[in-house]
N, CA and C atoms as an extended XYZ file, in Angstrom:
393
Properties=species:S:1:pos:R:3:atomname:S:1:resname:S:1:resid:I:1 pbc="F F F"
N       -30.840     -124.630      175.801 N   MET     1
C       -29.302     -123.839      176.283 CA  MET     1
C       -29.241     -123.176      175.118 C   MET     1
N       -29.097     -121.374      175.539 N   SER     2
C       -29.181     -120.138      174.613 CA  SER     2
C       -27.597     -120.303      173.808 C   SER     2
N       -27.958     -119.626      172.609 N   THR     3
C       -27.238     -119.467      171.623 CA  THR     3
C       -26.265     -118.377      171.701 C   THR     3
N       -26.926     -117.171      172.350 N   ALA     4
C       -27.195     -115.964      172.572 CA  ALA     4
C       -25.601     -115.351      172.160 C   ALA     4
N       -25.361     -114.537      171.482 N   ARG     5
C       -23.925     -114.012      171.628 CA  ARG     5
C       -23.670     -112.616      172.585 C   ARG     5
N       -22.900     -112.922      173.966 N   HIS     6
C       -22.766     -111.651      174.501 CA  HIS     6
C       -22.174     -110.750      174.036 C   HIS     6
N       -21.163     -110.518      172.985 N   ASP     7
C       -20.631     -109.712      172.592 CA  ASP     7
C       -21.250     -108.777      171.215 C   ASP     7
N       -22.334     -108.595      170.970 N   VAL     8
C       -22.544     -108.263      169.868 CA  VAL     8
C       -24.352     -107.916      170.282 C   VAL     8
N       -24.154     -106.494      170.418 N   PRO     9
C       -25.281     -106.088      170.888 CA  PRO     9
C       -26.677     -105.917      169.752 C   PRO     9
N       -27.707     -105.942      170.449 N   GLU    10
C       -28.989     -105.924      169.471 CA  GLU    10
C       -28.955     -104.550      168.990 C   GLU    10
N       -29.396     -104.364      167.824 N   THR    11
C       -29.788     -103.044      167.419 CA  THR    11
C       -31.340     -102.617      167.178 C   THR    11
N       -31.205     -101.537      167.287 N   ASP    12
C       -32.648     -100.865      167.204 CA  ASP    12
C       -32.546      -99.632      165.758 C   ASP    12
N       -33.734      -99.404      165.574 N   ALA    13
C       -33.676      -98.476      164.545 CA  ALA    13
C       -32.750      -97.070      164.604 C   ALA    13
N       -32.448      -96.612      165.613 N   PHE    14
C       -31.850      -95.484      166.186 CA  PHE    14
C       -30.303      -96.395      165.999 C   PHE    14
N       -29.598      -97.348      166.955 N   THR    15
C       -28.473      -97.373      166.501 CA  THR    15
C       -27.926      -98.508      165.489 C   THR    15
N       -28.937      -98.460      164.483 N   ARG    16
C       -28.825      -99.308      163.159 CA  ARG    16
C       -27.646      -98.793      162.501 C   ARG    16
N       -27.435      -96.994      162.233 N   ALA    17
C       -26.370      -96.583      161.674 CA  ALA    17
C       -25.016      -96.680      162.067 C   ALA    17
N       -24.683      -96.590      163.410 N   TYR    18
C       -24.070      -96.665      163.926 CA  TYR    18
C       -23.098      -98.224      163.978 C   TYR    18
N       -23.879      -99.157      163.922 N   TRP    19
C       -23.576     -100.414      163.563 CA  TRP    19
C       -23.242     -100.927      162.485 C   TRP    19
N       -23.716     -100.461      161.917 N   ASP    20
C       -23.881     -101.056      160.036 CA  ASP    20
C       -22.349      -99.900      159.375 C   ASP    20
N       -22.218      -98.594      160.343 N   ALA    21
C       -20.771      -98.382      160.056 CA  ALA    21
C       -19.930      -99.004      160.774 C   ALA    21
N       -19.989      -99.483      162.024 N   ALA    22
C       -18.624     -100.598      162.365 CA  ALA    22
C       -18.400     -101.543      162.080 C   ALA    22
N       -19.907     -102.379      161.112 N   ALA    23
C       -19.550     -103.135      160.401 CA  ALA    23
C       -18.824     -102.975      158.970 C   ALA    23
N       -18.423     -101.886      159.006 N   GLY    24
C       -17.842     -101.024      157.561 CA  GLY    24
C       -16.652     -100.485      157.817 C   GLY    24
N       -16.182     -101.187      158.951 N   GLY    25
C       -14.759     -100.381      159.470 CA  GLY    25
C       -14.711      -98.615      159.846 C   GLY    25
N       -15.881      -98.100      160.193 N   THR    26
C       -15.781      -96.845      160.464 CA  THR    26
C       -16.426      -96.699      162.096 C   THR    26
N       -16.004      -96.109      162.956 N   LEU    27
C       -16.406      -95.435      163.868 CA  LEU    27
C       -16.776      -94.319      164.098 C   LEU    27
N       -18.584      -93.927      164.600 N   LEU    28
C       -19.144      -92.807      164.436 CA  LEU    28
C       -19.585      -92.081      165.300 C   LEU    28
N       -19.817      -90.970      165.859 N   LEU    29
C       -19.844      -90.596      167.424 CA  LEU    29
C       -21.680      -89.648      166.603 C   LEU    29
N       -22.079      -89.586      167.769 N   ARG    30
C       -23.137      -88.672      167.644 CA  ARG    30
C       -22.805      -87.460      168.055 C   ARG    30
N       -23.242      -86.620      167.075 N   HIS    31
C       -22.866      -85.206      167.779 CA  HIS    31
C       -24.219      -83.882      167.861 C   HIS    31
N       -24.005      -83.299      168.679 N   CYS    32
C       -25.177      -82.736      169.379 CA  CYS    32
C       -24.953      -81.011      168.183 C   CYS    32
N       -25.914      -80.921      167.535 N   ARG    33
C       -26.424      -79.434      166.658 CA  ARG    33
C       -26.243      -78.212      167.414 C   ARG    33
N       -26.968      -78.696      168.705 N   ALA    34
C       -27.368      -77.734      169.285 CA  ALA    34
C       -26.026      -76.449      170.626 C   ALA    34
N       -25.453      -77.354      170.918 N   CYS    35
C       -24.331      -77.200      171.893 CA  CYS    35
C       -22.918      -77.708      171.008 C   CYS    35
N       -23.248      -78.120      169.839 N   ASP    36
C       -21.769      -78.756      169.247 CA  ASP    36
C       -20.752      -79.444      169.805 C   ASP    36
N       -21.282      -80.428      170.731 N   ARG    37
C       -20.318      -81.297      171.543 CA  ARG    37
C       -20.425      -83.067      171.014 C   ARG    37
N       -19.758      -83.627      170.685 N   PRO    38
C       -20.182      -85.426      170.548 CA  PRO    38
C       -20.364      -85.755      171.812 C   PRO    38
N       -20.768      -86.831      171.404 N   HIS    39
C       -21.097      -88.047      172.940 CA  HIS    39
C       -20.903      -89.239      172.348 C   HIS    39
N       -20.416      -90.058      173.588 N   HIS    40
C       -20.598      -91.435      173.222 CA  HIS    40
C       -21.188      -92.239      174.706 C   HIS    40
N       -22.084      -93.198      174.404 N   TYR    41
C       -22.698      -93.900      173.688 CA  TYR    41
C       -23.594      -93.522      172.827 C   TYR    41
N       -23.982      -94.187      171.604 N   PRO    42
C       -25.315      -93.683      170.841 CA  PRO    42
C       -26.549      -93.803      171.912 C   PRO    42
N       -27.140      -92.613      171.614 N   ARG    43
C       -28.118      -92.546      171.630 CA  ARG    43
C       -29.394      -91.023      171.528 C   ARG    43
N       -30.422      -90.821      172.066 N   GLU    44
C       -31.160      -90.076      170.665 CA  GLU    44
C       -31.262      -88.682      171.563 C   GLU    44
N       -30.138      -88.219      172.299 N   PHE    45
C       -30.259      -86.790      173.118 CA  PHE    45
C       -29.322      -86.962      173.405 C   PHE    45
N       -28.757      -85.209      173.608 N   CYS    46
C       -27.436      -85.216      174.261 CA  CYS    46
C       -27.406      -85.350      175.378 C   CYS    46
N       -26.525      -85.459      175.999 N   PRO    47
C       -26.121      -85.873      177.616 CA  PRO    47
C       -25.746      -84.567      178.233 C   PRO    47
N       -25.493      -83.728      177.171 N   HIS    48
C       -25.087      -82.216      177.702 CA  HIS    48
C       -25.900      -81.217      178.174 C   HIS    48
N       -27.177      -80.959      177.310 N   CYS    49
C       -28.071      -80.199      177.166 CA  CYS    49
C       -29.510      -80.532      176.967 C   CYS    49
N       -29.570      -82.187      176.397 N   TRP    50
C       -30.945      -82.797      176.294 CA  TRP    50
C       -31.483      -82.227      175.236 C   TRP    50
N       -30.914      -81.745      174.321 N   SER    51
C       -31.315      -81.594      173.143 CA  SER    51
C       -31.578      -82.459      172.385 C   SER    51
N       -32.223      -83.173      171.007 N   GLU    52
C       -32.584      -84.004      170.129 CA  GLU    52
C       -32.334      -83.903      168.944 C   GLU    52
N       -31.382      -82.793      168.784 N   ASP    53
C       -30.934      -82.177      167.379 CA  ASP    53
C       -29.725      -82.997      167.459 C   ASP    53
N       -29.465      -84.137      167.236 N   GLY    54
C       -27.993      -84.787      166.864 CA  GLY    54
C       -28.011      -85.599      165.674 C   GLY    54
N       -26.818      -85.408      165.206 N   GLU    55
C       -26.198      -86.261      163.698 CA  GLU    55
C       -25.029      -86.881      163.991 C   GLU    55
N       -25.131      -87.721      163.010 N   TRP    56
C       -24.063      -88.935      163.168 CA  TRP    56
C       -22.608      -88.138      162.366 C   TRP    56
N       -21.543      -88.484      162.772 N   ARG    57
C       -20.371      -88.022      162.594 CA  ARG    57
C       -18.809      -88.939      162.506 C   ARG    57
N       -18.149      -89.179      161.568 N   PRO    58
C       -17.137      -90.021      161.426 CA  PRO    58
C       -16.305      -89.514      162.627 C   PRO    58
N       -15.386      -90.707      163.651 N   ALA    59
C       -14.389      -90.008      164.423 CA  ALA    59
C       -13.296      -90.338      163.521 C   ALA    59
N       -12.373      -90.021      164.211 N   SER    60
C       -11.056      -89.880      163.750 CA  SER    60
C       -10.344      -91.305      164.074 C   SER    60
N       -11.207      -91.887      164.779 N   GLY    61
C       -10.444      -93.206      165.070 CA  GLY    61
C        -9.326      -93.398      166.135 C   GLY    61
N        -8.899      -91.611      166.576 N   ARG    62
C        -7.574      -91.515      167.610 CA  ARG    62
C        -7.923      -91.866      168.838 C   ARG    62
N        -7.368      -92.554      169.804 N   ALA    63
C        -8.027      -92.180      171.145 CA  ALA    63
C        -6.236      -92.489      171.850 C   ALA    63
N        -6.557      -92.426      173.403 N   GLU    64
C        -6.054      -92.532      174.361 CA  GLU    64
C        -6.144      -93.575      175.743 C   GLU    64
N        -5.645      -93.998      175.890 N   LEU    65
C        -5.733      -94.700      177.355 CA  LEU    65
C        -6.408      -94.476      178.246 C   LEU    65
N        -7.190      -94.501      178.773 N   TYR    66
C        -7.940      -93.485      180.044 CA  TYR    66
C        -7.645      -95.007      181.632 C   TYR    66
N        -8.343      -96.076      181.360 N   THR    67
C        -8.062      -97.084      182.198 CA  THR    67
C        -8.443      -98.131      181.804 C   THR    67
N        -8.157      -99.079      182.389 N   TRP    68
C        -8.161     -100.842      181.787 CA  TRP    68
C        -7.992     -101.631      183.215 C   TRP    68
N        -8.212     -102.712      182.542 N   SER    69
C        -8.443     -104.042      183.589 CA  SER    69
C        -8.295     -105.161      182.929 C   SER    69
N        -7.723     -106.301      183.243 N   VAL    70
C        -6.937     -107.637      182.644 CA  VAL    70
C        -8.155     -108.617      183.154 C   VAL    70
N        -8.973     -108.771      182.271 N   VAL    71
C       -10.075     -109.856      182.683 CA  VAL    71
C        -9.354     -111.301      182.398 C   VAL    71
N        -9.430     -112.100      183.491 N   HIS    72
C        -9.060     -113.488      183.667 CA  HIS    72
C       -10.157     -114.792      183.590 C   HIS    72
N       -11.211     -114.002      183.903 N   ARG    73
C       -12.237     -114.755      184.123 CA  ARG    73
C       -13.355     -114.246      183.700 C   ARG    73
N       -14.052     -115.070      182.459 N   ASN    74
C       -15.406     -114.733      181.930 CA  ASN    74
C       -15.642     -115.836      181.461 C   ASN    74
N       -17.697     -116.150      182.129 N   ASP    75
C       -18.325     -117.278      181.812 CA  ASP    75
C       -18.921     -117.391      180.839 C   ASP    75
N       -19.140     -116.270      180.276 N   LEU    76
C       -19.818     -115.489      179.080 CA  LEU    76
C       -19.261     -116.145      177.712 C   LEU    76
N       -19.812     -116.925      176.674 N   PRO    77
C       -19.070     -117.027      175.705 CA  PRO    77
C       -19.038     -115.497      174.711 C   PRO    77
N       -18.700     -115.311      173.730 N   PRO    78
C       -17.370     -115.936      173.830 CA  PRO    78
C       -16.199     -115.432      174.259 C   PRO    78
N       -16.400     -114.243      175.486 N   PHE    79
C       -15.367     -114.027      176.434 CA  PHE    79
C       -14.769     -115.238      176.794 C   PHE    79
N       -15.170     -116.330      177.355 N   GLY    80
C       -14.388     -117.041      177.755 CA  GLY    80
C       -12.925     -117.644      177.097 C   GLY    80
N       -13.212     -117.946      176.086 N   GLU    81
C       -12.253     -118.065      174.980 CA  GLU    81
C       -11.140     -117.008      174.779 C   GLU    81
N       -11.704     -116.037      175.402 N   ARG    82
C       -10.345     -114.708      174.904 CA  ARG    82
C        -9.260     -114.516      176.410 C   ARG    82
N       -10.192     -115.460      177.211 N   VAL    83
C        -9.430     -114.650      178.258 CA  VAL    83
C        -7.473     -115.254      178.363 C   VAL    83
N        -6.782     -114.259      178.743 N   PRO    84
C        -7.183     -112.969      179.481 CA  PRO    84
C        -7.094     -112.242      178.439 C   PRO    84
N        -8.282     -110.630      178.902 N   TYR    85
C        -8.416     -109.835      177.618 CA  TYR    85
C        -8.544     -108.543      178.281 C   TYR    85
N        -8.077     -107.155      177.764 N   VAL    86
C        -8.333     -106.132      177.921 CA  VAL    86
C        -9.346     -104.989      178.044 C   VAL    86
N       -10.310     -105.329      178.920 N   ALA    87
C       -11.066     -104.489      179.060 CA  ALA    87
C       -10.772     -102.648      179.212 C   ALA    87
N       -11.112     -101.808      178.567 N   ALA    88
C       -10.496     -100.590      179.129 CA  ALA    88
C       -11.584      -99.387      178.799 C   ALA    88
N       -11.294      -98.250      179.246 N   VAL    89
C       -12.214      -97.037      178.692 CA  VAL    89
C       -10.715      -96.863      178.106 C   VAL    89
N       -11.467      -95.957      176.664 N   VAL    90
C       -10.268      -94.783      176.010 CA  VAL    90
C       -10.971      -93.205      176.298 C   VAL    90
N       -10.556      -92.841      175.933 N   ARG    91
C       -10.991      -91.313      175.267 CA  ARG    91
C       -10.715      -90.754      173.840 C   ARG    91
N       -11.755      -90.775      173.662 N   LEU    92
C       -11.472      -90.618      171.917 CA  LEU    92
C       -11.184      -89.149      171.499 C   LEU    92
N       -10.104      -88.973      170.608 N   ALA    93
C        -9.688      -88.064      170.145 CA  ALA    93
C       -10.675      -86.432      170.077 C   ALA    93
N       -11.741      -86.845      169.463 N   GLU    94
C       -12.856      -85.710      169.782 CA  GLU    94
C       -13.743      -85.772      171.411 C   GLU    94
N       -13.074      -86.208      172.398 N   GLY    95
C       -13.544      -86.022      173.917 CA  GLY    95
C       -14.048      -87.186      174.654 C   GLY    95
N       -14.957      -87.579      173.964 N   PRO    96
C       -15.531      -88.419      174.998 CA  PRO    96
C       -14.825      -89.743      175.226 C   PRO    96
N       -15.472      -90.051      176.235 N   ARG    97
C       -15.064      -91.728      176.431 CA  ARG    97
C       -15.626      -92.965      175.804 C   ARG    97
N       -14.861      -94.350      176.104 N   MET    98
C       -15.879      -95.006      175.213 CA  MET    98
C       -15.090      -96.645      175.769 C   MET    98
N       -16.417      -97.332      176.503 N   MET    99
C       -15.421      -98.679      176.566 CA  MET    99
C       -14.918      -99.338      175.754 C   MET    99
N       -14.432     -100.325      175.918 N   THR   100
C       -13.524     -100.984      174.699 CA  THR   100
C       -13.122     -102.357      175.217 C   THR   100
N       -12.222     -102.744      174.078 N   GLU   101
C       -11.139     -103.818      174.618 CA  GLU   101
C        -9.740     -103.419      173.669 C   GLU   101
N        -8.829     -103.589      174.158 N   VAL   102
C        -7.357     -102.974      173.597 CA  VAL   102
C        -6.908     -104.364      173.534 C   VAL   102
N        -6.601     -104.578      172.178 N   VAL   103
C        -5.886     -106.006      171.480 CA  VAL   103
C        -4.491     -105.766      171.450 C   VAL   103
N        -4.046     -106.905      170.804 N   ASP   104
C        -2.679     -106.557      169.966 CA  ASP   104
C        -1.458     -105.712      170.739 C   ASP   104
N        -1.616     -105.862      172.299 N   CYS   105
C        -0.810     -105.374      173.415 CA  CYS   105
C        -0.467     -105.923      174.381 C   CYS   105
N         0.658     -106.309      174.961 N   ALA   106
C         0.872     -107.182      176.059 CA  ALA   106
C        -0.063     -106.069      177.520 C   ALA   106
N        -0.447     -106.680      178.438 N   ALA   107
C        -1.217     -106.042      179.746 CA  ALA   107
C         0.361     -105.182      180.469 C   ALA   107
N         1.207     -106.086      180.114 N   THR   108
C         2.329     -104.921      180.840 CA  THR   108
C         2.818     -103.766      179.972 C   THR   108
N         2.750     -103.788      178.541 N   ASP   109
C         2.850     -102.868      178.101 CA  ASP   109
C         1.916     -101.933      178.199 C   ASP   109
N         0.791     -101.773      178.586 N   LEU   110
C        -0.601     -100.815      178.414 CA  LEU   110
C         0.431      -99.344      179.847 C   LEU   110
N        -0.113      -98.264      178.957 N   ARG   111
C         0.700      -97.085      179.844 CA  ARG   111
C        -0.203      -96.104      179.663 C   ARG   111
N        -1.116      -95.291      180.952 N   PRO   112
C        -2.202      -94.330      180.815 CA  PRO   112
C        -1.226      -93.095      179.567 C   PRO   112
N        -2.706      -92.874      179.068 N   GLY   113
C        -2.190      -92.020      177.568 CA  GLY   113
C        -1.396      -92.466      176.829 C   GLY   113
N        -1.719      -93.776      176.626 N   MET   114
C        -1.076      -94.533      175.109 CA  MET   114
C        -1.593      -94.408      174.556 C   MET   114
N        -1.133      -93.876      173.258 N   ASP   115
C        -1.993      -93.962      171.886 CA  ASP   115
C        -2.485      -94.917      171.243 C   ASP   115
N        -3.777      -94.658      170.961 N   LEU   116
C        -4.147      -95.977      170.383 CA  LEU   116
C        -5.227      -95.396      168.885 C   LEU   116
N        -5.788      -96.488      168.346 N   ARG   117
C        -6.056      -96.421      167.124 CA  ARG   117
C        -7.423      -97.703      167.020 C   ARG   117
N        -8.595      -96.985      166.508 N   VAL   118
C        -9.712      -98.113      166.476 CA  VAL   118
C        -9.402      -98.937      165.291 C   VAL   118
N        -9.917     -100.394      165.531 N   GLY   119
C        -9.877     -101.785      164.600 CA  GLY   119
C       -11.408     -102.142      164.915 C   GLY   119
N       -11.366     -103.382      164.062 N   PHE   120
C       -12.517     -103.525      164.145 CA  PHE   120
C       -12.659     -105.345      164.184 C   PHE   120
N       -13.415     -105.869      164.954 N   ARG   121
C       -13.409     -107.330      165.067 CA  ARG   121
C       -14.943     -107.494      164.800 C   ARG   121
N       -15.154     -108.495      163.930 N   ASP   122
C       -16.394     -108.868      164.077 CA  ASP   122
C       -17.811     -107.695      163.961 C   ASP   122
N       -17.065     -106.230      163.602 N   GLY   123
C       -17.893     -105.211      163.246 CA  GLY   123
C       -18.093     -104.655      164.968 C   GLY   123
N       -17.113     -104.860      165.558 N   ILE   124
C       -17.503     -104.263      167.047 CA  ILE   124
C       -16.119     -103.790      167.465 C   ILE   124
N       -15.847     -101.719      167.594 N   PRO   125
C       -14.384     -101.458      167.630 CA  PRO   125
C       -14.149     -101.486      168.958 C   PRO   125
N       -12.436     -101.955      168.605 N   VAL   126
C       -11.495     -102.306      169.527 CA  VAL   126
C       -10.219     -101.674      169.075 C   VAL   126
N        -9.316     -101.174      170.169 N   PHE   127
C        -8.722     -100.708      169.632 CA  PHE   127
C        -6.712     -101.590      170.070 C   PHE   127
N        -5.784     -100.627      169.155 N   HIS   128
C        -4.827     -101.069      169.254 CA  HIS   128
C        -3.723      -99.911      169.689 C   HIS   128
N        -2.769     -100.362      169.951 N   PRO   129
C        -1.642      -99.111      170.226 CA  PRO   129
C        -1.085      -98.912      168.596 C   PRO   129
N        -1.068      -97.409      168.619 N   THR   130
C        -0.512      -96.712      166.755 CA  THR   130
C         1.040      -97.348      166.602 C   THR   130
N         1.778      -97.819      167.459 N   ASP   131
C         3.078      -98.093      167.286 CA  ASP   131
C         3.639      -99.351      166.412 C   ASP   131
């Protein structure tokens, strides 16, 4: 039986900076020097102009709730222990959207456009209400 964790991504040489920063409580975004636009998820090329001239920059940590779904069943460990949980897409203040989890908020209190702030659980970015 496998003991692999499904909530922790495998890092590689390129994404190591992102995950190391997250483990230290900092959310990084990839920023394209050619078109001056940020993007997320971390990748070696810009999805806007295809340039490979990018750099890591700290994000503000602010976001607004774009959409969400309440997950009531998930058989993969450790998610089954967390149900129900809120899987969400947030729009970061810098512009890109990011898949994440909203924590510390009842699902009935969620609203589109709700102000959120990044936090970290075991080195994984999650978001919670700013209130």
